C-alpha positions as CSV (number, residue, x, y, z in Angstrom):
1,M,21.2,-20.7,0.7
2,T,24.3,-18.7,1.2
3,P,25.0,-16.4,-1.8
4,L,28.3,-16.4,-3.7
5,V,29.1,-12.9,-2.4
6,T,28.4,-12.1,1.3
7,N,30.6,-9.1,1.9
8,D,28.4,-6.0,1.8
9,A,31.3,-3.8,0.5
10,V,31.6,-6.1,-2.5
11,V,27.8,-6.3,-2.9
12,L,27.6,-2.5,-2.9
13,G,30.4,-2.4,-5.5
14,I,28.4,-4.8,-7.7
15,L,25.3,-2.7,-7.4
16,F,27.2,0.5,-8.4
17,A,28.7,-1.4,-11.3
18,I,25.2,-2.3,-12.4
19,L,24.0,1.3,-12.1
20,I,27.0,2.6,-14.0
21,F,26.4,0.0,-16.8
22,V,22.7,1.0,-17.1
23,F,23.3,4.8,-17.1
24,R,26.3,4.6,-19.5
25,T,24.4,2.4,-22.0
26,S,21.3,4.5,-21.7
27,Q,23.3,7.6,-22.8
28,S,25.1,5.7,-25.6
29,D,24.9,6.6,-29.2
30,N,25.1,3.0,-30.2
31,P,21.9,2.2,-32.3
32,F,21.3,-1.0,-30.4
33,W,21.2,0.7,-27.0
34,R,19.2,3.6,-28.4
35,K,16.5,1.2,-29.6
36,F,16.7,-0.9,-26.5
37,Y,16.1,2.0,-24.1
38,K,13.3,3.3,-26.3
39,Y,11.3,0.3,-24.9
40,V,12.9,-0.5,-21.6
41,P,13.0,2.3,-18.9
42,T,16.3,2.9,-17.2
43,L,14.8,2.7,-13.8
44,L,13.3,-0.8,-14.5
45,L,16.8,-2.1,-15.4
46,C,18.3,-0.7,-12.2
47,Y,15.7,-2.7,-10.4
48,F,15.6,-5.8,-12.5
49,I,19.3,-6.7,-12.9
50,P,20.0,-6.9,-9.2
51,S,17.0,-9.2,-8.9
52,V,18.5,-11.5,-11.5
53,F,21.8,-11.5,-9.5
54,N,19.8,-12.4,-6.4
55,S,17.9,-15.2,-8.1
56,L,21.1,-16.7,-9.4
57,G,22.6,-16.8,-5.9
58,I,25.4,-14.3,-6.7
59,I,24.1,-11.8,-4.1
60,S,21.3,-11.9,-1.6
61,G,19.0,-9.3,-0.2
62,E,18.2,-11.6,2.7
63,H,21.9,-11.8,3.8
64,S,22.7,-8.2,3.2
65,N,22.1,-5.1,5.3
66,L,22.3,-2.7,2.4
67,Y,18.5,-2.4,2.0
68,F,18.2,-1.4,5.7
69,V,21.0,1.2,5.3
70,A,19.5,2.5,2.0
71,S,15.9,2.7,3.4
72,R,16.8,4.3,6.7
73,Y,19.6,6.7,5.7
74,L,19.6,7.2,1.9
75,L,15.8,7.2,1.4
76,P,15.0,10.0,3.9
77,T,18.0,12.0,2.6
78,S,16.8,11.5,-0.9
79,L,13.3,12.7,-0.1
80,V,14.7,15.8,1.5
81,L,16.8,16.7,-1.5
82,L,14.0,15.9,-4.0
83,T,11.4,17.8,-1.9
84,I,13.3,20.9,-0.9
85,S,12.6,22.6,-4.3
86,I,9.0,21.5,-4.7
87,D,6.2,24.0,-5.2
88,L,3.6,22.7,-2.8
89,K,0.9,24.9,-4.2
90,E,1.4,23.3,-7.6
91,V,1.3,19.8,-6.1
92,I,-2.1,20.7,-4.5
93,R,-3.3,21.9,-7.9
94,L,-2.8,18.4,-9.3
95,G,-6.4,17.9,-8.1
96,P,-8.5,15.1,-6.5
97,K,-7.8,12.4,-9.1
98,A,-4.7,11.3,-7.3
99,L,-6.8,10.6,-4.1
100,I,-9.5,8.8,-6.2
101,M,-6.9,6.5,-7.7
102,F,-5.3,5.9,-4.3
103,F,-8.5,4.8,-2.7
104,T,-9.4,2.7,-5.8
105,G,-6.2,0.9,-5.2
106,T,-7.1,0.4,-1.6
107,F,-10.5,-1.0,-2.5
108,G,-8.9,-3.3,-5.1
109,I,-6.7,-4.8,-2.4
110,I,-9.6,-5.2,0.1
111,V,-11.9,-6.9,-2.4
112,G,-9.2,-8.6,-4.5
113,G,-8.0,-10.9,-1.6
114,P,-11.4,-12.6,-1.0
115,L,-12.1,-12.8,-4.7
116,A,-8.7,-14.6,-5.3
117,I,-9.6,-17.1,-2.5
118,L,-13.0,-17.7,-4.1
119,I,-11.5,-18.2,-7.6
120,V,-8.7,-20.6,-6.4
121,S,-11.0,-22.5,-4.1
122,A,-13.3,-23.3,-7.1
123,F,-10.6,-25.6,-8.7
124,A,-8.0,-26.1,-5.9
125,P,-9.5,-25.6,-2.5
126,G,-6.4,-27.2,-0.8
127,I,-4.3,-24.2,-1.8
128,V,-6.4,-21.8,0.3
129,G,-7.4,-24.2,3.0
130,G,-5.8,-25.0,6.4
131,A,-7.0,-24.5,9.9
132,G,-6.0,-22.6,13.0
133,P,-2.9,-20.4,12.9
134,E,-1.9,-22.1,9.6
135,A,-5.2,-21.2,7.8
136,V,-4.2,-19.6,4.5
137,W,-6.7,-16.8,4.8
138,R,-5.1,-15.7,8.0
139,G,-1.7,-15.5,6.3
140,L,-3.2,-13.5,3.5
141,T,-4.3,-10.8,6.0
142,T,-0.6,-10.0,6.5
143,V,-0.2,-9.5,2.7
144,A,-3.2,-7.2,2.8
145,G,-1.6,-5.2,5.6
146,S,1.6,-4.8,3.6
147,W,-0.2,-3.9,0.4
148,I,-2.4,-1.3,1.9
149,G,-0.1,0.2,4.5
150,G,3.4,-1.3,5.1
151,G,5.5,-3.4,7.4
152,A,4.0,-2.1,10.6
153,N,0.5,-2.9,9.3
154,Q,1.6,-6.3,8.2
155,A,3.0,-7.1,11.7
156,A,-0.3,-5.8,13.2
157,M,-2.3,-8.3,11.1
158,K,0.0,-11.2,12.1
159,E,-0.9,-10.5,15.8
160,V,-4.6,-9.6,15.2
161,F,-5.3,-12.8,13.3
162,G,-2.8,-15.1,15.1
163,V,-0.8,-16.1,12.0
164,G,1.6,-19.0,12.4
165,D,5.3,-18.3,11.9
166,N,5.8,-20.9,9.1
167,L,2.8,-19.5,7.2
168,F,3.9,-16.0,7.8
169,S,7.3,-16.7,6.2
170,A,5.6,-18.0,3.0
171,M,3.4,-14.9,2.9
172,I,6.3,-12.6,3.1
173,A,7.6,-14.3,-0.1
174,V,4.3,-13.8,-1.8
175,D,4.2,-10.2,-0.7
176,V,7.7,-9.4,-1.9
177,I,7.6,-11.3,-5.2
178,V,4.1,-10.3,-6.4
179,A,4.5,-6.7,-5.3
180,N,7.8,-6.4,-7.1
181,I,6.5,-7.9,-10.3
182,W,3.7,-5.3,-10.3
183,M,6.2,-2.6,-9.6
184,A,8.2,-3.7,-12.6
185,F,5.1,-3.3,-14.7
186,L,4.5,0.2,-13.3
187,L,8.1,1.3,-14.0
188,Y,7.7,0.0,-17.6
189,G,4.5,1.9,-17.9
190,A,6.2,5.1,-16.7
191,G,8.5,4.7,-19.7
192,I,5.6,4.7,-22.1
193,H,3.2,6.9,-20.1
194,T,2.5,9.2,-23.1
195,R,0.9,6.3,-25.0
196,L,-0.9,5.1,-22.0
197,D,-2.2,8.6,-21.2
198,N,-3.5,8.9,-24.8
199,W,-5.4,5.5,-24.3
200,L,-6.8,6.5,-20.9
201,G,-7.7,10.0,-22.2
202,G,-5.9,11.4,-19.1
203,D,-5.5,15.1,-18.7
204,T,-1.9,15.6,-17.9
205,S,-1.8,19.4,-18.2
206,A,-1.4,19.9,-14.4
207,I,1.4,17.4,-14.2
208,T,3.1,18.9,-17.3
209,H,2.7,22.4,-15.8
210,L,4.4,21.3,-12.6
211,Q,7.2,19.6,-14.4
212,K,7.8,22.7,-16.6
213,K,7.7,25.1,-13.7
214,I,10.3,23.0,-11.8
215,E,12.5,22.7,-14.9
216,D,12.3,26.5,-15.6
217,Y,13.2,27.2,-12.0
218,R,16.2,24.9,-12.2
219,A,17.4,26.5,-15.4
220,Q,17.3,29.9,-13.7
221,I,19.4,29.0,-10.7
222,S,21.5,26.2,-12.1
223,K,25.3,26.4,-11.7
224,I,28.3,24.1,-11.3
225,P,28.8,23.5,-7.6
226,N,32.2,23.9,-5.9
227,L,33.3,21.5,-3.1
228,T,31.8,23.7,-0.4
229,E,28.4,23.9,-2.1
230,A,28.4,20.1,-2.7
231,F,29.1,19.5,1.0
232,T,26.3,21.9,1.8
233,V,23.7,20.1,-0.2
234,I,24.6,16.6,1.0
235,G,25.1,17.9,4.6
236,I,21.7,19.5,4.8
237,G,20.1,16.3,3.4
238,F,21.8,14.1,6.0
239,A,21.3,16.7,8.8
240,V,17.5,16.6,8.2
241,T,17.7,12.8,8.2
242,A,19.5,12.9,11.5
243,I,16.8,15.2,13.0
244,S,14.1,12.9,11.6
245,H,15.8,9.9,13.2
246,T,15.8,11.7,16.5
247,V,12.1,12.5,16.2
248,A,11.3,8.9,15.3
249,D,13.4,7.4,18.0
250,N,11.7,9.4,20.7
251,L,8.2,9.9,19.4
252,A,7.4,6.4,18.3
253,P,8.2,4.8,21.7
254,W,6.4,7.6,23.6
255,I,3.2,7.0,21.6
256,A,3.6,3.2,22.0
257,T,3.7,3.7,25.8
258,N,1.2,6.5,26.3
259,A,-1.3,5.8,23.4
260,P,-0.8,2.2,22.3
261,G,-4.2,2.3,20.5
262,L,-2.6,4.5,17.9
263,A,-0.6,1.5,16.6
264,K,-3.5,0.8,14.2
265,F,-2.5,4.0,12.4
266,S,1.2,3.0,12.3
267,L,1.9,5.9,14.7
268,T,4.1,3.6,16.8
269,S,6.3,2.8,13.9
270,P,9.7,4.6,13.9
271,F,10.0,4.2,10.1
272,F,6.6,6.0,9.7
273,W,7.9,9.0,11.7
274,L,11.2,9.0,9.9
275,I,9.6,9.4,6.6
276,V,6.9,11.9,7.8
277,S,9.5,14.0,9.6
278,A,12.0,14.1,6.7
279,T,9.2,15.0,4.2
280,T,7.6,17.6,6.5
281,I,10.9,19.4,7.3
282,A,11.8,19.4,3.6
283,L,8.4,20.9,2.7
284,G,9.0,23.6,5.3
285,L,12.5,24.3,3.9
286,S,11.0,24.6,0.4
287,F,9.5,28.0,1.5
288,T,13.0,29.3,2.5
289,K,16.1,30.3,0.6
290,L,17.3,26.7,0.9
291,R,15.0,26.0,-2.0
292,N,17.8,27.4,-4.2
293,L,20.0,24.4,-3.3
294,E,18.3,22.9,-6.4
295,G,20.6,25.1,-8.4
296,I,23.6,23.3,-7.2
297,G,22.2,19.8,-7.8
298,A,20.0,18.9,-4.8
299,S,17.6,16.7,-6.9
300,R,20.6,15.1,-8.7
301,Y,22.2,13.9,-5.5
302,G,18.7,12.8,-4.2
303,S,18.3,10.8,-7.4
304,V,21.6,9.1,-6.9
305,F,20.5,7.9,-3.4
306,L,17.1,6.9,-4.7
307,Y,18.7,4.7,-7.5
308,V,20.9,3.0,-4.9
309,L,17.7,2.2,-3.0
310,V,16.1,0.9,-6.2
311,A,19.0,-1.5,-6.6
312,T,18.8,-2.8,-3.0
313,I,15.0,-3.3,-3.4
314,G,15.7,-5.3,-6.6
315,M,18.2,-7.3,-4.7
316,K,15.5,-8.5,-2.4
317,M,13.5,-10.1,-5.2
318,N,14.1,-13.8,-5.9
319,I,12.1,-14.7,-9.0
320,L,12.8,-18.4,-8.5
321,A,10.9,-18.4,-5.1
322,I,7.7,-18.6,-7.1
323,F,8.4,-22.2,-7.7
324,D,8.7,-23.0,-4.0
325,N,4.9,-22.6,-3.4
326,P,3.3,-21.9,-6.7
327,G,-0.3,-22.2,-5.3
328,L,0.1,-19.3,-2.9
329,F,1.7,-17.2,-5.7
330,L,-1.2,-17.9,-7.9
331,V,-3.5,-16.4,-5.2
332,G,-1.3,-13.4,-5.0
333,L,-1.1,-12.9,-8.8
334,I,-4.9,-13.1,-9.1
335,W,-5.3,-10.6,-6.3
336,M,-2.9,-8.1,-7.8
337,A,-4.5,-8.6,-11.2
338,F,-7.9,-7.5,-9.8
339,H,-6.2,-4.5,-8.1
340,A,-4.7,-3.6,-11.5
341,F,-7.9,-4.2,-13.4
342,L,-9.9,-2.0,-11.1
343,L,-7.4,0.8,-11.3
344,I,-7.4,0.7,-15.1
345,V,-11.2,0.8,-15.3
346,V,-11.5,3.7,-12.9
347,A,-8.7,5.6,-14.5
348,K,-10.4,5.2,-17.9
349,M,-13.7,6.3,-16.4
350,I,-12.4,9.5,-14.8
351,K,-9.8,10.1,-17.5
352,A,-7.0,10.0,-14.9
353,P,-3.4,10.1,-16.3
354,F,-1.3,7.0,-15.8
355,F,0.9,8.8,-13.3
356,F,-2.0,9.0,-10.8
357,M,-2.8,5.3,-11.4
358,A,0.8,4.2,-10.9
359,V,1.5,6.3,-7.8
360,G,-1.9,5.6,-6.3
361,S,-1.2,1.9,-6.6
362,Q,2.4,2.0,-5.4
363,A,1.4,4.2,-2.4
364,N,-0.7,1.2,-1.3
365,V,1.4,-1.8,-2.4
366,G,4.9,-0.4,-1.9
367,G,4.6,2.3,0.7
368,A,7.0,5.1,1.3
369,A,10.0,3.1,0.2
370,S,8.9,2.7,-3.4
371,A,6.1,5.1,-4.1
372,P,8.5,8.0,-4.6
373,I,10.6,5.8,-6.9
374,V,7.6,5.2,-9.2
375,A,6.7,8.9,-9.0
376,S,10.2,10.0,-9.8
377,A,10.2,7.7,-12.9
378,F,7.9,10.3,-14.4
379,H,9.9,13.3,-13.1
380,T,12.0,13.9,-10.0
381,S,9.8,16.8,-9.0
382,L,6.9,14.4,-8.5
383,A,8.5,12.2,-5.9
384,P,6.8,14.1,-2.9
385,V,3.4,13.2,-4.4
386,G,4.3,9.5,-3.9
387,V,5.4,10.1,-0.3
388,L,2.3,12.0,0.7
389,L,0.0,9.3,-0.7
390,A,2.1,6.6,1.0
391,V,1.7,8.3,4.3
392,L,-2.0,8.1,3.8
393,G,-1.6,4.4,3.1
394,Y,0.0,3.9,6.5
395,A,-3.0,5.6,8.1
396,V,-5.7,3.4,6.5
397,G,-3.6,0.2,6.2
398,T,-4.7,-1.5,9.4
399,Y,-8.4,-0.8,9.0
400,G,-8.4,-1.8,5.3
401,A,-6.4,-5.0,6.0
402,W,-8.7,-5.9,9.0
403,L,-11.8,-5.5,6.8
404,C,-10.1,-7.6,4.1
405,G,-9.3,-10.3,6.6
406,I,-12.8,-10.6,7.9
407,I,-14.2,-10.9,4.3
408,M,-11.4,-13.5,3.5
409,Q,-12.4,-15.5,6.5
410,F,-15.9,-16.0,5.0
411,A,-14.6,-16.6,1.5
412,A,-12.2,-19.4,2.7
413,P,-13.3,-23.0,2.1
């Protein structure tokens, strides 16, 4: 269905109006808004309101190119500006619990898919039935590829398991809607993470130490930038993005031609190399004097770009699509519920803070486009942690999804 607004310039204006509304009200002294934002995180609203506009047919992520622009241009620039002041040694000091939660999330996706099929087939086998290219279990392998790795892994599963085009379209809807509903829960959790950490018994001392160290560093070097300095910050961010695009545009096709077997690791994906290159260069620059760009607002500009990306991601979610094929969404919701349950159990067992649970999950389910968003909901200095884990997800995505697909084949009626 054609949305009411199709001009991307107008859509971008609407998204910025939403962001302005959210940030102005979140800083308001009005008692209503103060109480409202005590329970509803700012980031969640920046994500949820565009999804409502999309669901009502006012704007459409499907008909807009804004997400592509935001994910290819603003996301890598944002990662550069958020990463350039990071203290890598302190990130490493966060310890092994982040990796444990990441692989717990991966395991939850691998096992949760077959389990969801078994549960639904017990009372409605027709939902998870089908034969040949339209067999539902085949389509669900593409969801597994997306939820463990990303788009490249999803496309790989479509080819590996011979998924029919019609079924694949339905699975994309399941993937996007269920993953975004879960992301909304994580963003909400980020807003009340202190209470959740108390319940989990999580030791947040390393995270708090990193946050305080970054904040102290910012306070020491902070100043109001002049026009030249503002251009310098933004220019370096986009310059690194340009270099990263150059690397991706040349390296990905070269690997695809000379080592096609590496496609299973997403190494033939330009987006993979774009994110890896931008993050790697920024980490390198964090050891130079350019780290002082934080004093003139590097992370602030990076956060602006990241929030625009959040709005464009929200614009892709059509909540009403659940009613188009409720059976498949039921499978997806059960699947995600198991993933969440397993994460909570393991986090409680190892006393991991909610940050590690949320970012470990989103590094699987959302990948490099949204893992830093969830990480930055806790603190902008933590965004690189989400990126690093998401890159790991790309590496294991195809293997994990393939294993999940084999198990789902046996679980299907």
